[in-house]
C-alpha positions, 0 to 999 in steps of 0.5 A: 769384812761384814759389820753387824747388821742393824734392823729396826723392829716394830711390834705395833702395840696397842697404845690406848689402854686405860690407866687402870688396865693392869689393875682390872685385867689378868693379861694382855694376851688371848683374853684381853677384851676387844671392847678396849679398842678405841676406833677413833683414836686408832685411826691412822695408827697403822700408817704411823707405824709404817711411817716409822719403818719407812723412816728407818729405811731413810736413816740407813738401817740395814733392815726392818722387822715385823712379826705375827701375833694374834689377839693381843695388845702386844702386837697388832700384826696378825698378818705381818705379810700385809705390812711387808707388802706395804713396805715394799712400795715405800722402802728402797734399800732395807731388808724386809724381815718377817719374823715370822709367819706362824706355820702351824696356824696355816692350813697349807704352807704353800700359802706362806711360800707364795706370799713370801715369793710375792713379797720378794718380787715386790721388794726386788729380792729384799725379803728375809723369811722367818718361820715360827712355831708360835708361843702359848697364847697363839696355841690357845687362841687358834686352838692348835694341838701342840703334840703335833705342832713341831713336826708339822712346823718342820715339814712345812718349813722344808716344803716351803724352801723346796718349793722356792728352790726346785723346778715344778711341778713335783709331788710332796708326800708329806705326813701332814701336807700331802700335795700332788702338785707343787709348782711355785708361781711366782718364783722368788727373786733370790735363789735358791730362795730368801734367807730363812730365820728361825726364832728359838728360846733355847730349845735343843730341838730348834738348835739342831734343826736350824743347824742342819738346815743352814738357817739363821737362829734368832735368840728370842730372849728379853734378857741379855748378858751371860745367857746370850754368851752361853747361847752362842757357845751352845749353838756353836757346839751344835753347829760343829756336830752338824759339820758347820762352824759358827760365825756371827751371821748365824745368829741374831738378838733383840734389844729394845732401846731409847736414845736421847741427848743425855741419860736423864733426858732419855729416861724422862722421854722413855719412862711412860712407854717403857712402863706401859710396855712392861706392865701391860704388854708383857702381862701374861707373857713375861710377867708373873702377875696375872695369868701366864699364857706363854708357856707351860709343860708342853706349851708351846710344843717341846720335848720332855728333854727341852722342858727338863733342861728349862727346869734345870737352868731356871729358878722359879723365884727369878723375876721376869722382865715385866716384874722389874720395879725400877730402872736399876733392876731393869738395867740388870736384864740388859734387854732395854737400854735407855740413855745417851748415844754414848751409853747406848753405844757402850752397852751394845758394844759390851753385848757384842764383845761378849756374844758376837752376833751378826744381827741386832734387831732394835725395838725403838717403839715401846708401849705408848711411846710418843712418835716424835720421841721414837723418831728422834731416838732412831735418828740419834742412833743412826747418826751417833751410835750405828757408825761406831758399832759398824766400824768396831764390829767389822774389826772384831768379826775379822779378828775372830772369824777370818773365814767370814771374808769368803762369805757373801754379804749378809 
């Protein structure tokens, strides 16, 4: 039986903000002034971040994950495909997951299809291809009209998958991307194509579109617990509507963590990076203070039904992750776990028991964390947490999803 798959996700944040950034700037997204970029201190930053992902491969993580963001201190990867290409030459075993390319920002989706096919060839078939619509900051940054964004996204996704799968040339008579000749060169190593992941934040439309295409749903949330369990249950029901059944490898989640020998040491090592991340990187995104750019009515693209559903299940008075004021409050969100190997293992196992998901994407580097602490945390996780999670998750999945034995390896 297949165990849970553990990926190392790196957002590649900007770690050199001044101490007074929070006091003097309304957001870390879209309008954060680039005069704060320190050329001298940033020399070698990408190399360090790539080295951490290479280390994840050496430690035996099942995959590494990248994503795309623009004009933000939160993540310095406006083109994650460039980092993915570099990783194809320095990693040997781990899947390379790009989660994902923001399709509405690309004038022609064939460019994404071709670059992903190149990465799949360069990695000998290790690509996991993510497609995303993009959040509010990207809509503002690139001035993307939102009423059409979702329809353009799904046409682009379908065209890319067909280009990988079908013999060419063929003609694509699309509403947004009419193409006379489509003929993939190169074709991807994986056939009929790389596994496709779609991130979503509980949009009803995304659930249905992912379900009917057989894609993997990534629950894009910074809070876990009951809501994650409810998301599994909701997605399971929608899969049934489309004649499919839920199993753990139809869904993944993100968890941020830091591991040290003891709980006390873990908090001491992680404190500066965690609160830098919460106060600066999440300002304007998952924090009420400052200028909120992530979402609003119609931004990012969503239907009236999805917006109404969000309003019904949300309390505007609830705190967001970036509003946490202390460790105890942070623990209640369930998405940042800091502690000893035993503490981290027990917390992750609790999530898996409550919401059996097949992919856990782990963010080790938060904010301005010290690289040596990040690497030690990754090592302790790989040596003292991962083996138990893999063993017990395989048993759990075998009991709850016996049909998984017939499925190919994730």
